[in-house]
PALUM-865393 format. One record per residue (C-alpha): x, y, z; residue in one letter. Coordinates in steps of 0.02 Angstrom, whole numbers, plus 32768, in hexadecimal, padded with zeros to 4 digits. Each point is the difference from the previous one (the first is absolute). Example, Ala and Ser with C-alpha at 12.3 -4.5 7.8 and 13.67 -1.06 7.14 Angstrom:
BEGIN
82677F1F8186a804580AC7FDFs
% end
This chain:
BEGIN
955B3B0D4AD5x80917FA48053x80B57FF27FD6x80797F7E803Fx806580408090x7F97809E8012x8009802D80B8x7F6080627FF3x7F9C7F637FD6x7FC47F888083x7FA17F647FD1x7FAA7FF780A6x7FD480B7801Bx7FF080A57FA7x808D80528061x80B77FDA8012x8029803580B2x80AF802D8036x8039800B80B4x7F83806E805Bx80558090805Dx7F9580818059x802580A78051x7F7E8056806Fx7F7C7F8B7FBAx802980277F4Ax805B7F907F84x80B380417FF3x7FF67FED7F43x7F8A80957FEEx80878078803Ax80667FD47F66x7F67801C7F93x7FDA80AA804Fx80B4803E7FE9x7FFE7FBD7F4Ex7F6080637FD9x804480A28047x80A07FF47F99x7FA27FCF7F62x7F848090800Dx808F80798022x80567FBD7F65x7F6780117F8Fx7FBE80A98037x80AE804A8011x802B7FD47F4Cx7F5680377FC1x800A80AA805Ax8091803E7F94x7FD77F9F7F61x7FA880877F9Bx808B807F8026x80817F7F7FCAx7FA57FF27F5Ax7FF780BE7FEBx80AA8039803Cx80737F6B7FE5x7FB77FAB7F65x7FCA80AE7FC2x7F507FCA7FCFx7F7680807FEEx7F728007807Ex7F877F9B7F95x80797F707FDFx803A7FFD80B6x7F4A7FFA8039x7FD37F767F84x80907F8D802Fx7FE3801F80BAx7F4A7FCB7FF3x802A7F6C7F91x80737FC3808Ax7F7C801A8088x7F7F7FA57F95x80747F6B7FEDx801A7FFD80BDx7F447FE78013x7FF17F7D7F77x80887F8A803Bx7FAE7FD680AAx7F857F947FA1x80937FA27FB5x80537FF080ABx7F617FBB8051x7FE87F7E7F78x80B67FC88009x7FFA7FF580BEx7F5A7FA5800Dx80147F8C7F6Bx80B97FDB7FF1x8089803A8076x7FA6802A80A2x800C80A78059x80AB7FE6804Fx805D7FD67F60x7FA180857F9Dx80378086807Dx80B57FC47FFAx80107FF47F43x7FA580A17FD6x805B805F808Bx80A37FD27FA9x7FB980447F5Dx7FC7809B805Ex80AA80208050x805A7FE97F59x7F89807F7FB2x802580808088x80BB7FE87FEAx7FEF80147F42x7F9F80A2801Dx808A80438071x80857FD47F7Dx7F9A80537F76x800980A58060x80C080058006x802A80847F7Fx80BB7FD98006x7FED7F567FABx7FE680547F55x804680AD8026x80A17FEC7F9Bx802480BB7FF4x7FDD801680BAx7F9080977FEBx7F797FBC8074x7F897FCC7F73x7FEE7F4C7FC3x80427FED7F4Ex7F997F647FD9x7F52801A8045x7FC27F617FABx80617F97807Dx7FAF80598094x7F527FF47FB4x80147F477FDCx80417FDA80B0x7F7580658052x7F787FA87F9Ax80477F55802Bx8009803280B7x7F4C803F8003x7FC17F637FABx80557F928083x7FC0806F808Ex7F4D7FF97FBEx80097F437FF5x804E7FF180ADx7F98807B8065x7F5D7FCC7FAEx80287F46800Ax80217FFF80BBx7F74807C802Ax7F767F7E8015x80717F828057x805580558093x7F6A802D806Cx7FAC7F597FDEx80A27FA6802Ax8006805F80A4x7F4F7FC98027x80337F4B7FE2x807880088093x7F728003807Fx7F997F708043x7F4380077FF4x7FEF802F80B8x807780967FEFx7F7F80777FB8x802F80918074x80B97FEE7FD7x7FD97FF57F46x7F9A80A28009x808E8058805Bx807B7FC07F7Ex7F9C804E7F72x7FF780A6805Dx80BD80018017x80147FC57F4Cx7FA180967FBCx805B80738076x80A27FC57FB0x7FB880217F53x7FD280B2802Fx80A4801C805Ex80677FC27F6Dx7F9F806D7F86x8009809B806Dx80B87FF0802Bx80387FDA7F4Fx7FA380957FB3x805D806F807Ax80AD7FB37FF1x80187FD87F47x7FDB80B27FC1x8084803E807Ax807C7F817FBAx7FD380357F4Fx802480B5802Cx80B47FD88030x808B800A7F7Fx80707F6C7FDAx80687FB67F75x80AA7FB77FD5x803F80837F87x7F798087800Dx7F7F802B8083x7F497FEF7FCFx7F5A7FE18057x80147F5C805Dx7F7F7F8F7FAEx80727F688018x7FF4801980BDx7F4580227FF8x7FE87F597FA6x80907FA88057x7FBA801080B1x7F587FB07FCEx80637F787FA7x80637FE080A0x7F5E7FF98065x7FB97F807F87x809B7F948014x7FEB801080BDx7F497FCE7FEFx80317F647F9Fx80897FCF807Cx7F8D80198096x7F777F987FB0x80777F727FD8x8048800880B1x7F597FC98047x7FEB7F6F7F87x80137F768081x7F738048806Bx7F7A80197F7Cx7F5F7F9E7FECx7FFB7FDF7F45x7F5C7FD87FAAx7FF57F927F68x7FB880497F5Ex7F507FC07FDDx7FC580607F69x7FBF80B07FE8x7F4980338005x801C80837F78x802E7F787F84x7F627FA0802Cx7F96809C7FE8x8052802B7F59x7FEB7F4E7FC0x7F497FFD8035x7FDB80A77FAAx805F7FCA7F65x7FA17F5C7FF6x7F59805A8016x802880787F71x803E7F757F8Fx7F6C7F908028x7F85808E7FE1x805180217F57x7FF27F497FD0x7F468003802Ax7FD980AA7FB5x7F7B7FC07F89x7F48801A802Bx7FE07F468011x805A800380A7x7F95804E8089x804A8094805Cx80367FFB80B5x7FDE8077808Fx80B480408006x808D7FF07F83x806D7FAE8086x7F817F73800Cx804B7FBD7F5Ex80907FBF806Cx7F937F888066x802F7F6E7F8Fx80B280048043x80088069809Fx7FB17FF580ABx7F5F80658011x8039804D80A4x809D80437FABx7F93804C7F77x7F9080548081x809A80488057x804680407F5Bx7F5A80567FDBx800E805F80A3x80B280337FD7x7FD080387F51x7F81807B8049x808D80538060x807B7FFB7F6Ex7F82805D7F94x8004808D8080x80BD80027FEEx7FF5803B7F4Ax7FFE80BC8027x80817FF5808Dx80A3800B7F9Ax7FE180BA7FE6x8019802080BAx80AD7FB07FF9x802580627F62x7FFC809E8069x80417FB880A3x80A67FBB7FC0x802D80A57FAAx8039804280A9x80A37FA47FDCx801280457F4Fx7FA580A07FCCx7FF4804680B0x80B97FDF8021x802C80577F5Cx7F8E80908034x8061800F80A4x80A480167F9Fx7FC080AC7FCAx7FD4803480B1x805D80448098x80217F7A8083x804580788084x7F8A7FFF8096x80788066806Cx801C7F7A8085x80067F767F7Cx80367FEE7F4Ax7FA57F777F9Fx80397FAB7F5Fx7F777FF27F7Ax7FF47F438015x7FED800F80BCx7F51804B7FF0x7FC27F4E7FE5x80237FE380B8x7F5D805B8025x7F9E7F6A7FBEx80367F7E8083x7FFC8083808Bx7F4E80317FD4x7FCB7F4A7FEEx803B7FD880B1x7F9E8099803Bx7F607FF27F9Ax7FDC7F45800Dx7FDC800380BDx7FA680A87FF2x7F887FC27F7Bx7FE87F588054x7FE7803E80B2x7FB780AD7FE8x7FB9802C7F55x7FA37F607FD6x7FB07FF180AEx7FC880B77FF8x7FB07FE57F55x7FA97F658043x7FBE805F8097x7FB980857F8Cx7F967F777FB2x8051800D7F55x80137F647F95x80B8800D7FD4x800D7F557FADx80A67FB97FC0x7FDB802B7F4Ax7FD280B28032x80A5800E805Cx805E7FC67F65x7FA480827F98x80358088807Cx80B37FC07FF6x800180127F43x7FB880B0800Ex80888032807Dx80867FC07F89x7FB580697F74x800180998072x80B87FDC8026x802880167F48x7F9A80A07FF9x806D803E808Fx809C7FC87FA0x7FC380637F68x7FEA809E806Ax80B07FEA8045x80427FE97F4Fx7FAF80A47FCAx805F8058808Cx80A17FAC7FCAx7FE680327F4Bx7FF780B78034x80B17FF28044x80497FA27F6Bx805A805F7F75x7FA480197F5Cx807D7FB57F84x800980257F45x7FB07F8A7F84x80637FAB7F75x7FDD80947F8Bx80298089807Ex809280458062x8006806480A1x807B808C8026x802480708095x80828089801Bx807C80028090x8068809C8022x80AB7FE38052x803680B67FE8x7FFD807D8090x7F8180737FABx7F507FE77FC2x7FD17FF77F47x7F6480077F92x7FF07F657F94x7F9C7FED7F60x7FDA7F567FB1x7F7E80157F76x7F6E7FE87FFCx8000802280BDx7FFE80AE8049x80A28043804Ex80187FCE80B6x807F802E8087x807C7F88804Ex8059803E809Cx80B57FDC8031x801E7F4B8035x7F4C7FD47FD7x7F987FA37F7Ex7F5880297FB5x7F727FAE805Fx7FBB7F857F80x80427F9F7F6Cx7FC480417F57x7FC07F847F80x8030800B7F47x7FCE7F9B7F68x808F803A7F8Fx80AD7FB27FFBx805780A98010x7FEB80928077x804C80AE7FFDx8031805280A4x801E80BD8010x803B80668095x7FE580BA8023x80BB801D8004x807680627F93x80227FBD7F81x7F5C7F9D7FFAx80377F6D7F94x7F7B7F797FF1x803C7F4D8013x7FAB7F6E7FA8x80007F548051x7FCD7F577FB8x7F987FAA8086x7FDB7F478019x7F4D7FC47FF6x7FB37FAA8098x8088804B806Fx8011808A8081x808E807A7FE7x8045809D8054x804D809A7FB0x808C80338079x803180B97FFDx80B2800D8040x8064809C8034x802380687F65x7F507FD77FBFx80377F687F9Dx7F827F727FF5x80077F437FFCx7F7B7F787FEFx80067F6C807Ax7F8E7F6A8015x7F9B7FEC80A0x7FB47F678056x7F6D7FC67F9Ax7FAA7F9E808Bx7FF87FF580BCx80967F9F8045x7FD57F4E8030x7FF67FB580AFx7FF080A88057x80AE80387FCCx802A80B57FD8x805D80367F64x807B808D8029x807A805D7F8Fx806D809C8012x801180947F8Ax80A5805D8015x7FEC80BC7FE5x80B180298039x808C80307F8Ax80687F6F8045x7FE47F458014x7FC17FB480A4x7FF97F54804Fx7F607FC88058x7FF37F6C8076x7F857FBD8081x7FEC7F5E8060x80207F727F85x7FF2806F7F65x8089805C7FA3x7FCA80757F73x80B480167FCFx8043809B7FA9x7F7A80757FBBx804B807D7F86x7FD180B87FF9x7F5080207FBBx7FE27F447FF1x7F797F8A8041x80247F5C805Ax7FA57F5C7FE6x7F727FD08071x80257F958099x7F797F9D8059x7FED801E80BBx7F927FB08082x7F8C80708065x805680588090x8073808E8030x80A380157F9Dx8098806F8019x805A802A7F5Cx80B780358007x802A80787F72x80B9801F7FDFx804E807D7F88x80737FB17F7Fx807C80928001x8005803480B6x7FEB7FBB80B0x7F518047800Dx7F787F868030x7F5680068053x7F727F8F8036x7F4F80037FBBx7F767FA3805Cx7F5C7FC97FB3x7F787F848031x7FA87F987F7Dx7F577FAB8002x7FC57F727F8Fx800A80007F42x803780B27FDAx807B80477F7Fx806D80988022x808080727FAEx807280538082x804A80A37FC2x80AF80358036x7FF880BE7FE3x808280647FA3x8032805680A2x80507F928086x7FB1802A80A8x80267F6D8071x7F6D7F9A7FB9x7F81807A804Ax7FB780317F58x7FF77F507FB5x7F4F7FE07FC0x7FA57F5C7FE1x7F8280047F70x7F787F7C8002x7FE47FAD7F57x7F897F758037x7F9A8010809Ex80237F788082x7F767F8D8038x7F8C806C8068x7F6A7F8D801Cx80137FA080A2x7FEF7F438004x7F89801C8091x7F7A80217F7Dx80077F477FD4x7FC47FCF80ADx7F4480147FD6x800C7F8F7F67x805F7F7C8063x7F7E800A808Bx7F707FEB7F85x804F7F6F7FA1x802D7FA580A1x7F53801D804Bx7FBA7FBB7F5Ex80727F68800Dx7FCD7FDD80B4x7F4680097FD6x800F7FA87F58x80847F798018x7FD87FC380AFx7F4580007FE0x80167FAD7F56x805B7F6D804Bx7F847FEF808Fx7F6E80057F88x804F7F827F89x80237F828088x7F528012804Ax7FAD7FDC7F58x805C7F617FCFx80237F56804Ex809C7FF2806Bx80527F887F86x7FF280847F77x806880878055x80907FD07F8Dx7F9980287F66x7FC580A68047x80B2802F8030x803B7FD97F51x7F74806D7FBAx802A808D8078x80B87FFD7FD0x7FCE7FFD7F49x7F9F80A38016x80A180528040x80647FBD7F6Dx7F7E803A7F80x7FFA80AB8054x80BA80177FE7x7FF37FCB7F4Ax7F7B80877FE8x807D8084803Ex80827FD57F7Ex7F7C7FF97F75x7FBF80AE802Cx80B180458018x80307FC77F51x7F5E80287FA5x7FBB809D8052x809C806B7FE2x7FB480968059x807180998000x7FCD803480AFx80187F8B8094x7F6D804D805Ex7F907FCE7F6Fx803A7F4B800Fx7FD8800180BAx7F5180407FDBx7FEC7F7D7F77x80257F74807Cx7F8D804F8083x7F73800C7F80x80167F4B7FC9x7FF77FC580B4x7F6480698020x7FAC7FAC7F6Ax80367F54803Ex7FC5802F80AEx7F5180247FBDx7FFF7F5A7FA1x80387FA2809Bx7F7B8054806Cx7F797FC77F85x80457F4E8002x8005800680BFx7F4B803D8007x7FC37F657FA5x80727F88805Ex7FAD7F8A807Cx80687FCE8097x80087F468020x80317F89808Cx80747F7D7FB2x7FF57F8D8098x7F427FFF7FF9x7FFF7FE17F45x80797F6F8010x7F9B7FB5808Fx7F5F80107F9Dx80517FAE7F68x80447F708067x7F577FE68050x7FAD80027F56x807D7F837FBCx7FEA7F908099x80B1801D8041x8033800980B7x803180B88016x80677FE0809Dx80637F737FB1x801C80637F63x803A80988063x80807F99805Ex803D7FB67F5Dx800E80AB7FB0x806080468093x80827F787FEBx8008800A7F43x7FFF80BC7FEEx80748030808Ex809680067F8Ex7FA380447F6Ax7FED80A68059x80BC80197FF3x7FEE80797F70x7FD380818082x8063809E7FD7x808080258087x7FCE80B68003x7F437FE68011x7FDC7F60805Ex7FB480548098x7F5D80567FD0x80258098806Bx80A880227FADx801C80557F5Bx807E7FE87F75x809A806E8008x
% end
């Protein structure tokens, strides 16, 4: 396909060559491509690292909806490369496709950053958007543009880099791809460290909130840099003209075979050896033979989406799991979304170990560890990773508060007086509550009213109307009067701590700490909760009627709720007591390391081997079709996640993890049976035999194919082109 004035077309050759500039034996143009790839991968993985938390904490979606939209976005990112490859090979060429879709990509990143600015709809300046529809609409538009951009350029960039080399520069081309994949891994690793840190900062025009605009803004800036750098090298690039896409030829051939078979479905037409043979009236027999070889591999792809169903949940369910855990490692404090960093680190470690150590040892032991057996082991490891995640979730559940159902209420008693009392709340037995203490556990009631009695004189019972599905506290103040206050009904989000003060003094006090002012707390009154980040705080408590003041120091973990009692006797803050309402996160994020190790080991064995096997079982000119099929398995796997998340509706998260693990085990068994009956082939030998049978000159045909198919391999996925690398 040629257009007038298209600089990528050349009537006399397949390449439009610009001024050749070399540095150290390498085309200077590849340096622009390598920098572009690093910035683009930083942009994509940085945005994706914080995406599910943005859905949960900024857009206020529940876990299931956040997970579903996250995986819908990831699925789209793996569908659009097919579109990008077809556009590049059949219409615009790789250079123009990268330019145009990078612009779309950058605009999408900017829109995402704007969608996270809470001040644009925060008219009352309370830190919460007043029109969430605007933010949702902007974020969905941004994600759609990003999916189109990142997926569209994915199959073009690495192939475009390969075009910059002459045929004799095979060593330089190999080194380029090594550096290219190093940049992919470096961009992924660095971004998953940096963007969660940026998200954890506080920023805003009128009120300070978690800085999602910065977490999305920096990736947006990197994408703009990637585009500018790529354009800067324009005059040096070798640009290849579009010549058609092999995937379209394959689809047309298959479509014609099906349609022709349907037309001749009556018994009067004799059957043919293979259903694809019904395309021989229109398509070359060699193409049909090549498609038959590809179809054998694509049939094996059918069970593979289930692996990606589990694998990609490390960015959604596992990140949400980490929000309920303790990220303090002593020497290091990790954000929940930074645990994903383990994946690229482990990949860089495990790929050379498996390639240089494990596989050779297995071979020396005389074991037949074939590619399909390796893929089966990879699927099993991924299933075991989710079993490990379920065990971790069980430990987390032990530390989570048991909250009342919609038909129940929970009540505890807190004594602010300086003497102990016996409390009776029918139908429970009487129980003691010491001075400045609370009873150990919340009590659950089904009725809407409770009656509280004290062993004091006079013992006047007090009846309270309680709120269903809520936690409440009966506060006993000096003089044995009682009041009912509402407590936190869930763990605070994002690792914050909810802290309030109960004033047992006969006079009002003022309480302040760094960045937080509780204001004036009247006698025998309870303040509102304030959210505090983990860390050590010094509270300054001042009397409202005298110059007395003191300092109270307390350290908070992650996700706790506290009532701090100011006793009825002022004693220089020494007798102030903190009562824990909700236990802070006590399960360390270190427990997630085994599941990350297992899922990454599974990826290394499954993904790398899968690509190697696929390419070894199909003709070289069909790599594009296999790559499209491989990407499609990832997309389908992500769609399965959102279907299960919306339909299963399991009350316990550990049960969902075990459900996914069980499904993958079943699929693993099916795949192992399919692999057992699979016969390995040699595509080159089959093609040569066919050509000999048809009376063709194999050598001449091979030379012709090399020329014709060189550009058709451009659909190669940027993250998986080298067989010994794995997708990040």
